[in-house]
LOMAR-876758 format. One record per residue (C-alpha): x, y, z; residue number from 1. Coordinates in Angstrom, 1 decimal. Layout:
<nodes>
<node <X, Y, Z>, NUM>,
...
</nodes>
This chain:
<nodes>
<node <0.1, 0.1, 0.2>, 1>,
<node <1.0, 3.6, -1.0>, 2>,
<node <1.3, 6.2, 1.6>, 3>,
<node <2.0, 10.0, 0.9>, 4>,
<node <2.5, 12.5, 3.4>, 5>,
<node <2.6, 16.1, 2.5>, 6>,
<node <6.3, 17.7, 3.0>, 7>,
<node <4.4, 19.9, 5.2>, 8>,
<node <1.9, 17.8, 6.7>, 9>,
<node <-1.5, 16.7, 5.8>, 10>,
<node <-3.9, 19.7, 5.2>, 11>,
<node <-5.0, 20.3, 8.6>, 12>,
<node <-4.4, 24.3, 8.6>, 13>,
<node <-8.3, 25.0, 9.0>, 14>,
<node <-9.5, 28.9, 8.1>, 15>,
<node <-12.6, 30.1, 9.5>, 16>,
<node <-15.5, 30.8, 7.4>, 17>,
<node <-14.6, 34.2, 5.2>, 18>,
<node <-15.7, 35.8, 2.3>, 19>,
<node <-14.5, 37.9, -0.9>, 20>,
<node <-11.8, 40.0, -2.6>, 21>,
<node <-8.9, 41.6, -0.7>, 22>,
<node <-7.5, 44.4, -2.0>, 23>,
<node <-4.5, 46.1, -2.2>, 24>,
<node <-5.3, 49.2, -0.3>, 25>,
<node <-6.1, 46.8, 2.9>, 26>,
<node <-2.2, 46.2, 2.9>, 27>,
<node <-2.2, 49.3, 2.9>, 28>,
<node <-3.4, 50.2, 6.1>, 29>,
<node <-6.3, 51.7, 4.0>, 30>,
<node <-9.9, 51.1, 4.9>, 31>,
<node <-11.5, 47.4, 4.8>, 32>,
<node <-15.0, 48.5, 3.1>, 33>,
<node <-16.2, 46.9, 0.3>, 34>,
<node <-15.3, 49.1, -3.0>, 35>,
<node <-17.5, 48.1, -6.0>, 36>,
<node <-15.6, 47.0, -9.0>, 37>,
<node <-16.6, 49.7, -11.0>, 38>,
<node <-15.5, 52.0, -8.9>, 39>,
<node <-12.2, 51.1, -8.2>, 40>,
<node <-9.2, 52.6, -8.9>, 41>,
<node <-6.6, 51.3, -11.3>, 42>,
<node <-3.9, 49.2, -9.7>, 43>,
<node <-0.5, 50.4, -9.1>, 44>,
<node <2.2, 48.5, -11.8>, 45>,
<node <3.1, 45.2, -10.3>, 46>,
<node <-0.3, 44.6, -8.7>, 47>,
<node <-2.6, 41.8, -10.0>, 48>,
<node <-5.8, 40.6, -8.6>, 49>,
<node <-6.4, 37.0, -9.7>, 50>,
<node <-9.3, 34.4, -9.7>, 51>,
<node <-8.9, 31.2, -8.3>, 52>,
<node <-11.7, 28.1, -8.1>, 53>,
<node <-12.3, 26.4, -5.0>, 54>,
<node <-10.1, 23.2, -4.8>, 55>,
<node <-11.1, 19.9, -2.8>, 56>,
<node <-8.8, 19.9, 0.6>, 57>,
<node <-9.1, 23.5, 1.5>, 58>,
<node <-10.4, 23.2, 4.6>, 59>,
<node <-13.0, 25.9, 4.6>, 60>,
<node <-16.6, 26.1, 3.0>, 61>,
<node <-16.8, 25.9, -0.7>, 62>,
<node <-15.9, 29.3, -2.1>, 63>,
<node <-14.3, 31.4, -4.8>, 64>,
<node <-11.2, 32.6, -3.7>, 65>,
<node <-9.1, 35.4, -5.2>, 66>,
<node <-5.3, 36.1, -4.8>, 67>,
<node <-3.5, 39.7, -4.7>, 68>,
<node <0.0, 40.0, -5.7>, 69>,
<node <2.1, 43.1, -5.6>, 70>,
<node <5.2, 41.9, -7.2>, 71>,
<node <7.9, 44.9, -5.9>, 72>,
<node <11.5, 43.5, -6.8>, 73>,
<node <12.1, 45.1, -3.1>, 74>,
<node <9.3, 44.5, -0.9>, 75>,
<node <6.5, 42.5, -2.3>, 76>,
<node <3.3, 41.8, -0.7>, 77>,
<node <0.1, 39.2, -1.2>, 78>,
<node <-3.4, 38.6, -0.2>, 79>,
<node <-5.6, 35.7, -0.2>, 80>,
<node <-9.2, 36.0, 0.2>, 81>,
<node <-12.9, 34.5, -0.5>, 82>,
<node <-16.4, 35.1, -0.9>, 83>,
<node <-19.0, 32.9, 0.2>, 84>,
<node <-22.3, 34.7, 1.1>, 85>,
<node <-24.0, 38.1, 0.7>, 86>,
<node <-24.7, 37.7, 4.6>, 87>,
<node <-20.9, 38.6, 5.1>, 88>,
<node <-19.8, 42.5, 5.2>, 89>,
<node <-17.8, 42.7, 1.9>, 90>,
<node <-14.3, 40.9, 1.7>, 91>,
<node <-12.9, 38.7, 4.3>, 92>,
<node <-8.9, 37.8, 4.7>, 93>,
<node <-7.8, 34.5, 4.9>, 94>,
<node <-4.0, 35.1, 4.5>, 95>,
<node <-1.8, 37.9, 3.6>, 96>,
<node <2.1, 39.0, 4.2>, 97>,
<node <5.3, 39.8, 2.4>, 98>,
<node <6.2, 38.1, -1.0>, 99>,
<node <9.7, 37.6, -2.7>, 100>,
<node <11.2, 36.7, -6.1>, 101>,
<node <13.9, 34.2, -6.0>, 102>,
<node <15.8, 32.0, -8.4>, 103>,
<node <13.6, 31.1, -11.9>, 104>,
<node <11.0, 33.6, -11.0>, 105>,
<node <9.6, 31.6, -8.1>, 106>,
<node <7.6, 33.5, -5.5>, 107>,
<node <8.0, 32.7, -2.2>, 108>,
<node <4.9, 33.9, 0.7>, 109>,
<node <5.5, 34.7, 4.0>, 110>,
<node <2.2, 34.6, 5.6>, 111>,
<node <2.2, 37.5, 8.3>, 112>,
<node <-1.3, 37.9, 9.0>, 113>,
<node <-3.7, 34.5, 9.3>, 114>,
<node <-7.3, 34.6, 9.2>, 115>,
<node <-7.3, 38.7, 9.5>, 116>,
<node <-5.5, 38.3, 12.7>, 117>,
<node <-1.6, 39.7, 12.5>, 118>,
<node <1.0, 37.2, 13.5>, 119>,
<node <3.8, 38.3, 16.4>, 120>,
<node <6.4, 40.5, 14.9>, 121>,
<node <9.4, 38.9, 12.9>, 122>,
<node <7.4, 35.6, 12.6>, 123>,
<node <6.1, 35.3, 9.6>, 124>,
<node <4.9, 31.5, 8.6>, 125>,
<node <6.9, 30.2, 5.7>, 126>,
<node <6.0, 27.3, 3.1>, 127>,
<node <3.7, 29.1, 0.8>, 128>,
<node <4.7, 29.6, -3.2>, 129>,
<node <3.7, 31.1, -6.4>, 130>,
<node <4.3, 30.7, -9.8>, 131>,
<node <3.5, 33.5, -12.2>, 132>,
<node <2.9, 33.5, -16.1>, 133>,
<node <4.9, 36.8, -17.8>, 134>,
<node <3.3, 39.7, -17.6>, 135>,
<node <1.1, 38.5, -14.2>, 136>,
<node <-1.1, 36.8, -16.8>, 137>,
<node <-2.0, 33.8, -14.3>, 138>,
<node <-0.4, 31.2, -12.4>, 139>,
<node <-0.4, 28.5, -9.8>, 140>,
<node <-0.5, 29.3, -5.9>, 141>,
<node <0.1, 26.6, -2.7>, 142>,
<node <-0.7, 28.2, 0.7>, 143>,
<node <1.0, 26.1, 3.2>, 144>,
<node <-0.8, 23.8, 4.2>, 145>,
<node <-3.4, 23.8, 1.1>, 146>,
<node <-3.8, 22.4, -2.4>, 147>,
<node <-2.4, 24.1, -5.2>, 148>,
<node <-4.9, 26.5, -7.1>, 149>,
<node <-4.8, 27.7, -10.6>, 150>,
<node <-4.9, 31.6, -10.8>, 151>,
<node <-6.3, 33.6, -13.7>, 152>,
<node <-6.1, 37.2, -14.1>, 153>,
<node <-9.8, 37.2, -15.7>, 154>,
<node <-8.8, 41.1, -16.9>, 155>,
<node <-11.1, 40.3, -20.3>, 156>,
<node <-14.3, 38.7, -21.3>, 157>,
<node <-13.6, 35.9, -24.2>, 158>,
<node <-13.4, 37.2, -28.4>, 159>,
<node <-15.6, 37.2, -30.5>, 160>,
<node <-13.3, 34.9, -32.8>, 161>,
<node <-14.1, 31.4, -31.7>, 162>,
<node <-11.6, 29.7, -29.6>, 163>,
<node <-10.7, 26.2, -28.9>, 164>,
<node <-9.3, 25.3, -25.4>, 165>,
<node <-8.9, 21.8, -23.9>, 166>,
<node <-9.3, 21.4, -20.5>, 167>,
<node <-8.9, 18.8, -17.8>, 168>,
<node <-11.0, 18.2, -14.5>, 169>,
<node <-9.6, 19.5, -11.3>, 170>,
<node <-10.4, 16.4, -9.5>, 171>,
<node <-11.9, 16.1, -6.1>, 172>,
<node <-11.4, 12.7, -4.1>, 173>,
<node <-14.3, 11.4, -4.9>, 174>,
<node <-13.6, 11.9, -8.4>, 175>,
<node <-13.8, 8.3, -10.3>, 176>,
<node <-11.8, 7.9, -13.5>, 177>,
<node <-14.1, 5.3, -15.1>, 178>,
<node <-16.9, 7.5, -15.1>, 179>,
<node <-16.2, 10.8, -14.7>, 180>,
<node <-14.7, 13.3, -17.3>, 181>,
<node <-11.0, 13.5, -16.9>, 182>,
<node <-10.5, 15.8, -20.1>, 183>,
<node <-12.3, 17.1, -22.9>, 184>,
<node <-12.2, 20.3, -25.5>, 185>,
<node <-14.7, 23.2, -26.2>, 186>,
<node <-15.2, 26.0, -28.3>, 187>,
<node <-16.0, 29.3, -26.8>, 188>,
<node <-17.0, 33.0, -28.6>, 189>,
<node <-18.9, 35.9, -27.7>, 190>,
<node <-21.3, 38.7, -29.1>, 191>,
<node <-21.0, 41.6, -26.8>, 192>,
<node <-21.4, 40.0, -23.2>, 193>,
<node <-23.1, 37.1, -24.6>, 194>,
<node <-20.7, 34.0, -24.4>, 195>,
<node <-21.4, 30.6, -26.4>, 196>,
<node <-19.9, 27.5, -25.4>, 197>,
<node <-20.3, 24.7, -28.2>, 198>,
<node <-19.1, 21.4, -29.6>, 199>,
<node <-18.2, 20.6, -25.7>, 200>,
<node <-16.6, 17.1, -25.6>, 201>,
<node <-15.7, 15.3, -22.6>, 202>,
<node <-13.8, 12.1, -22.3>, 203>,
<node <-12.9, 9.5, -19.1>, 204>,
<node <-9.2, 8.9, -18.4>, 205>,
<node <-8.3, 6.0, -20.6>, 206>,
<node <-9.0, 2.2, -18.9>, 207>,
<node <-5.8, 1.0, -17.9>, 208>,
<node <-3.9, -1.3, -21.0>, 209>,
<node <-6.3, 0.1, -23.3>, 210>,
<node <-4.5, 3.4, -24.1>, 211>,
<node <-4.9, 3.5, -27.5>, 212>,
<node <-8.5, 2.4, -27.3>, 213>,
<node <-11.2, 5.2, -28.8>, 214>,
<node <-11.9, 8.2, -26.3>, 215>,
<node <-15.0, 7.2, -23.9>, 216>,
<node <-17.8, 9.8, -22.7>, 217>,
<node <-18.5, 10.1, -18.8>, 218>,
<node <-21.3, 8.4, -17.2>, 219>,
<node <-22.8, 12.2, -17.3>, 220>,
<node <-21.9, 15.5, -18.8>, 221>,
<node <-23.0, 18.8, -19.6>, 222>,
<node <-24.8, 19.7, -23.4>, 223>,
<node <-22.5, 19.8, -26.2>, 224>,
<node <-24.3, 23.5, -26.9>, 225>,
<node <-24.1, 25.6, -23.7>, 226>,
<node <-25.8, 29.0, -24.0>, 227>,
<node <-27.1, 32.3, -21.9>, 228>,
<node <-24.0, 32.4, -20.5>, 229>,
<node <-22.3, 36.2, -19.7>, 230>,
<node <-19.4, 38.3, -19.2>, 231>,
<node <-18.8, 41.4, -17.2>, 232>,
<node <-16.9, 42.8, -14.9>, 233>,
<node <-17.2, 41.4, -11.1>, 234>,
<node <-15.0, 41.4, -8.1>, 235>,
<node <-13.7, 38.5, -9.4>, 236>,
<node <-12.6, 40.1, -12.7>, 237>,
<node <-14.2, 39.8, -15.9>, 238>,
<node <-15.9, 36.5, -15.5>, 239>,
<node <-18.3, 34.3, -17.5>, 240>,
<node <-21.2, 32.8, -15.6>, 241>,
<node <-23.4, 30.0, -16.7>, 242>,
<node <-25.8, 30.4, -17.2>, 243>,
<node <-27.0, 34.0, -17.9>, 244>,
<node <-26.7, 36.6, -15.2>, 245>,
<node <-23.7, 37.7, -13.5>, 246>,
<node <-22.9, 36.6, -9.8>, 247>,
<node <-22.2, 38.5, -7.0>, 248>,
<node <-21.5, 42.5, -8.4>, 249>,
<node <-21.2, 43.7, -4.7>, 250>,
<node <-20.3, 41.2, -1.7>, 251>,
<node <-21.9, 42.2, 1.1>, 252>,
<node <-25.4, 42.4, 3.1>, 253>,
<node <-26.8, 44.8, 0.1>, 254>,
<node <-25.0, 42.5, -2.5>, 255>,
<node <-26.4, 41.3, -5.7>, 256>,
<node <-26.4, 37.4, -6.1>, 257>,
<node <-28.2, 35.8, -9.5>, 258>,
<node <-28.4, 31.9, -10.4>, 259>,
<node <-25.3, 30.5, -11.9>, 260>,
<node <-23.9, 27.1, -12.4>, 261>,
<node <-20.6, 27.9, -13.0>, 262>,
<node <-18.0, 30.7, -13.0>, 263>,
<node <-14.9, 31.1, -15.9>, 264>,
<node <-12.0, 32.9, -16.3>, 265>,
<node <-10.0, 33.2, -19.0>, 266>,
<node <-6.8, 35.3, -18.8>, 267>,
<node <-4.8, 37.6, -21.6>, 268>,
<node <-2.3, 34.5, -22.4>, 269>,
<node <-5.3, 31.9, -22.9>, 270>,
<node <-5.2, 30.1, -19.5>, 271>,
<node <-8.8, 28.9, -18.6>, 272>,
<node <-10.4, 28.5, -15.1>, 273>,
<node <-13.4, 27.0, -14.2>, 274>,
<node <-15.1, 27.2, -10.4>, 275>,
<node <-18.2, 25.3, -9.5>, 276>,
<node <-18.2, 25.4, -6.3>, 277>,
<node <-18.0, 22.2, -5.3>, 278>,
<node <-21.4, 21.7, -4.0>, 279>,
<node <-22.4, 24.9, -2.9>, 280>,
<node <-25.7, 26.6, -3.4>, 281>,
<node <-26.6, 30.0, -4.7>, 282>,
<node <-27.4, 32.0, -1.5>, 283>,
<node <-30.6, 34.4, -2.3>, 284>,
<node <-32.1, 31.7, -5.0>, 285>,
<node <-35.5, 30.1, -4.2>, 286>,
<node <-35.2, 27.2, -4.4>, 287>,
<node <-31.4, 27.2, -3.8>, 288>,
<node <-29.4, 26.4, -7.0>, 289>,
<node <-26.6, 24.4, -6.9>, 290>,
<node <-23.2, 25.1, -8.6>, 291>,
<node <-22.6, 22.9, -11.3>, 292>,
<node <-19.9, 21.7, -14.1>, 293>,
<node <-19.9, 23.2, -17.7>, 294>,
<node <-16.5, 21.7, -18.1>, 295>,
<node <-14.9, 18.9, -16.4>, 296>,
<node <-16.3, 17.4, -13.1>, 297>,
<node <-14.7, 17.8, -9.5>, 298>,
<node <-14.5, 21.4, -8.4>, 299>,
<node <-14.2, 22.7, -11.8>, 300>,
<node <-11.6, 22.9, -14.5>, 301>,
<node <-8.2, 24.2, -16.0>, 302>,
<node <-7.7, 24.3, -19.6>, 303>,
<node <-5.4, 25.9, -22.3>, 304>,
<node <-5.8, 27.0, -25.8>, 305>,
<node <-5.5, 24.5, -28.6>, 306>,
<node <-2.4, 24.8, -30.6>, 307>,
<node <-2.8, 25.5, -33.9>, 308>,
<node <-0.4, 22.8, -35.1>, 309>,
<node <0.9, 19.9, -33.4>, 310>,
<node <3.3, 20.3, -30.6>, 311>,
<node <7.2, 19.3, -31.2>, 312>,
<node <7.1, 17.1, -28.2>, 313>,
<node <10.8, 17.1, -27.8>, 314>,
<node <11.0, 21.0, -27.4>, 315>,
<node <7.9, 20.7, -24.6>, 316>,
<node <9.8, 18.4, -22.5>, 317>,
<node <13.1, 20.1, -23.2>, 318>,
<node <11.9, 23.2, -21.0>, 319>,
<node <12.7, 23.6, -17.7>, 320>,
<node <9.3, 23.9, -15.3>, 321>,
<node <7.9, 24.8, -11.8>, 322>,
<node <5.0, 23.7, -10.5>, 323>,
<node <3.0, 21.4, -8.3>, 324>,
<node <2.2, 17.8, -7.8>, 325>,
<node <-0.9, 17.0, -6.1>, 326>,
<node <-2.0, 13.9, -4.9>, 327>,
<node <-5.6, 13.7, -3.3>, 328>,
<node <-5.5, 10.8, -0.9>, 329>,
<node <-7.9, 8.0, -0.7>, 330>,
<node <-10.3, 7.0, 1.9>, 331>,
<node <-9.7, 3.3, 1.9>, 332>,
<node <-6.7, 2.3, 1.9>, 333>,
<node <-6.3, 5.3, 3.8>, 334>,
<node <-3.8, 7.8, 2.2>, 335>,
<node <-3.4, 11.3, 3.0>, 336>,
<node <-4.0, 14.4, 0.7>, 337>,
<node <-0.6, 16.1, -0.2>, 338>,
<node <0.5, 18.9, -2.2>, 339>,
<node <4.2, 20.3, -3.5>, 340>,
<node <6.2, 22.7, -4.9>, 341>,
<node <8.2, 20.8, -7.9>, 342>,
<node <10.4, 21.5, -10.6>, 343>,
<node <10.8, 19.4, -14.2>, 344>,
<node <13.4, 19.6, -16.7>, 345>,
<node <16.6, 20.6, -14.9>, 346>,
<node <19.8, 19.5, -15.7>, 347>,
<node <20.7, 16.8, -13.2>, 348>,
<node <17.1, 14.8, -13.9>, 349>,
<node <18.2, 12.4, -16.8>, 350>,
<node <21.3, 11.4, -14.6>, 351>,
<node <19.0, 9.9, -11.7>, 352>,
<node <17.5, 6.9, -11.7>, 353>,
<node <13.8, 6.9, -10.4>, 354>,
<node <13.7, 3.2, -10.2>, 355>,
<node <11.4, 3.0, -13.0>, 356>,
<node <12.6, 0.5, -15.4>, 357>,
<node <10.0, 1.0, -17.8>, 358>,
<node <11.1, 4.6, -18.5>, 359>,
<node <14.9, 4.3, -17.7>, 360>,
<node <15.4, 2.2, -20.0>, 361>,
<node <14.7, 5.0, -22.2>, 362>,
<node <15.7, 7.6, -20.7>, 363>,
<node <17.4, 9.5, -23.9>, 364>,
<node <13.7, 9.6, -25.4>, 365>,
<node <12.1, 12.8, -26.4>, 366>,
<node <9.0, 12.2, -24.4>, 367>,
<node <10.4, 12.0, -21.0>, 368>,
<node <11.1, 14.8, -18.5>, 369>,
<node <12.3, 14.1, -15.0>, 370>,
<node <11.8, 16.2, -11.7>, 371>,
<node <10.0, 15.8, -8.2>, 372>,
<node <9.6, 17.6, -5.1>, 373>,
<node <11.7, 20.0, -3.1>, 374>,
<node <13.7, 18.9, -0.5>, 375>,
<node <12.5, 19.9, 3.2>, 376>,
<node <14.1, 22.7, 5.4>, 377>,
<node <15.3, 20.5, 8.8>, 378>,
<node <15.0, 23.9, 10.6>, 379>,
<node <11.0, 24.6, 9.6>, 380>,
<node <10.0, 21.1, 8.6>, 381>,
<node <8.6, 22.9, 5.2>, 382>,
<node <9.6, 22.6, 1.5>, 383>,
<node <12.4, 25.0, 0.7>, 384>,
<node <14.0, 25.8, -2.5>, 385>,
<node <16.4, 28.2, -0.8>, 386>,
<node <19.7, 28.1, -0.9>, 387>,
<node <20.2, 28.1, 3.3>, 388>,
<node <18.8, 24.6, 3.0>, 389>,
<node <21.4, 22.3, 3.4>, 390>,
<node <19.0, 19.5, 2.0>, 391>,
<node <18.8, 20.9, -0.8>, 392>,
<node <21.9, 20.1, -3.1>, 393>,
<node <20.1, 20.7, -6.4>, 394>,
<node <19.3, 24.6, -5.7>, 395>,
<node <17.4, 26.7, -7.1>, 396>,
<node <15.6, 23.0, -8.3>, 397>,
<node <14.3, 20.3, -6.6>, 398>,
<node <14.4, 16.3, -5.9>, 399>,
<node <14.5, 13.9, -9.2>, 400>,
<node <12.0, 11.5, -8.2>, 401>,
<node <9.3, 11.7, -10.4>, 402>,
<node <9.1, 10.9, -14.3>, 403>,
<node <6.8, 12.0, -16.4>, 404>,
<node <6.1, 9.8, -20.1>, 405>,
<node <3.7, 12.2, -22.0>, 406>,
<node <3.9, 9.3, -25.0>, 407>,
<node <2.4, 9.9, -28.5>, 408>,
<node <0.5, 13.3, -29.0>, 409>,
<node <-3.3, 12.7, -30.3>, 410>,
<node <-3.2, 12.5, -34.1>, 411>,
<node <-6.2, 14.7, -34.0>, 412>,
<node <-5.9, 16.8, -31.0>, 413>,
<node <-2.8, 19.3, -31.0>, 414>,
<node <-1.3, 18.9, -27.4>, 415>,
<node <-3.3, 16.2, -25.9>, 416>,
<node <-1.2, 13.4, -24.5>, 417>,
<node <-4.3, 10.3, -24.0>, 418>,
<node <-1.7, 7.6, -23.3>, 419>,
<node <0.7, 9.8, -20.9>, 420>,
<node <2.2, 7.9, -17.7>, 421>,
<node <3.8, 9.1, -14.5>, 422>,
<node <6.1, 7.2, -12.5>, 423>,
<node <6.0, 7.8, -8.7>, 424>,
<node <10.1, 7.1, -7.9>, 425>,
<node <11.5, 4.8, -4.9>, 426>,
<node <13.1, 7.9, -3.5>, 427>,
<node <9.9, 10.3, -3.3>, 428>,
<node <9.6, 11.0, 0.3>, 429>,
<node <6.0, 9.7, 0.4>, 430>,
<node <6.3, 6.7, -1.3>, 431>,
<node <6.3, 4.2, 1.6>, 432>,
<node <6.5, 0.9, -0.6>, 433>,
<node <10.3, 1.2, -1.2>, 434>,
<node <9.9, 0.7, -5.0>, 435>,
<node <8.6, 2.8, -8.3>, 436>,
<node <5.3, 2.3, -9.6>, 437>,
<node <3.5, 4.3, -12.6>, 438>,
<node <0.3, 5.4, -13.2>, 439>,
<node <-1.9, 6.1, -15.7>, 440>,
<node <-2.3, 9.8, -17.1>, 441>,
<node <-3.9, 12.4, -19.7>, 442>,
<node <-2.0, 15.4, -20.2>, 443>,
<node <-2.5, 18.7, -22.3>, 444>,
<node <0.4, 20.9, -23.5>, 445>,
<node <0.9, 24.3, -25.1>, 446>,
<node <2.0, 27.7, -25.1>, 447>,
<node <0.8, 30.7, -22.3>, 448>,
<node <2.4, 33.8, -24.3>, 449>,
<node <5.9, 33.1, -23.9>, 450>,
<node <5.4, 30.1, -21.5>, 451>,
<node <5.0, 26.5, -22.2>, 452>,
<node <2.6, 24.7, -19.6>, 453>,
<node <2.1, 21.0, -18.9>, 454>,
<node <-1.1, 19.9, -16.9>, 455>,
<node <-1.8, 16.4, -15.9>, 456>,
<node <-4.4, 14.1, -14.7>, 457>,
<node <-4.5, 10.6, -13.2>, 458>,
<node <-5.3, 8.1, -10.9>, 459>,
<node <-3.4, 5.8, -8.7>, 460>,
<node <-4.0, 2.2, -9.7>, 461>,
<node <-3.8, 0.8, -6.1>, 462>,
<node <-5.2, 3.3, -3.9>, 463>,
<node <-7.4, 4.8, -6.6>, 464>,
<node <-6.3, 8.0, -5.4>, 465>,
<node <-6.4, 11.0, -8.2>, 466>,
<node <-3.0, 12.6, -9.1>, 467>,
<node <-3.1, 16.3, -10.7>, 468>,
<node <0.3, 18.2, -11.8>, 469>,
<node <0.4, 21.8, -13.2>, 470>,
<node <3.7, 23.0, -14.6>, 471>,
<node <4.5, 26.5, -16.1>, 472>,
<node <8.4, 26.9, -17.6>, 473>,
<node <10.4, 29.1, -15.5>, 474>,
<node <11.8, 32.6, -16.2>, 475>,
</nodes>
């Protein structure tokens, strides 16, 4: 039986039920009263607020989250906030603190305020990280003790010209690879504020040993055509809400909440993120309406623009990536969740054996990329990529205890890898078996502006726990 433990422990850091967007003015000590988005002043250079979906394992009530990152080269700041209910008096803070930009563009986040309460002076809580796209168009974030979340700068609504996206489910612990959507594609276009989702195709993870079989649809999926969606400015950015009218135009007791089953943000470089609230109901709707997925299953979806031509896979795996490995755990056998900062494609990777004979024998292949988690700092007990961590001889990158085998690119879907495989190395700290083992996966790859991205979903064959890996090429 595999036993996986987060390097920072299981997700036991509990946040009180909180609510909405935290603005940079709060960080500067300004009034914490909610400011309608239509009245907010233009943010100073280097400030970006991101829309993020709820992800299983957050240990707080289902909600939409936002992150504000101020990438000042001298002293940056960040905030994490959430919105849950119109009964709350405006923005509610989860965490806030200092941001520093290190090697390869990795953002280290030190928490100085937790659940709205300042920590003692001089004792920030380390262990939180973010990876951003160029121009702050989106990225990935993991707060200490929480799972990774994709971030999107929803600065604009979908284009009037049709764009095809490929997406992966952001899974829950209950996600079933044999019945639930793992991956798919959609065409999105707009006319004014009206947004249309058409040719929605959804498929399950290919069965083990049948990776070359035709794609199979899930037991339940949304319609192939979804109309009635609309996009416009909200506290979360220019979000597309399905169906119809916008959600949460002004959080607070006098706010407006209208029915919606999904919230979708698309960044200027093309990153797509869907939030479905993970079982939440829309407060103020009678009878209460549930959030539901339009794309994917689980808590939502993350997607990339479909490349216009076939990718050169050797170029994709030849890049150097920062990102996160997320295993959701399982109830039987008992396997805890874990979410870890990771690097892939760095220099020493091909020289280190993972103990995976099925891939190590072909280590020169143009479809393999090696990487893994970062060593734990013995002083803090937390993952630490920094030069002061004596346990990290590979600084500024991490261990090489994973390998991703993308396999062949789908012949009819550029950037889709239906026959991907991931091998959990025998040296991976969370692997208690003492032996390496593989699991089957589906991956999508492409470019977000100047950066390459690889997103992957799979399921452990022994414990049935879902896995997700999100990687962005490092600066």
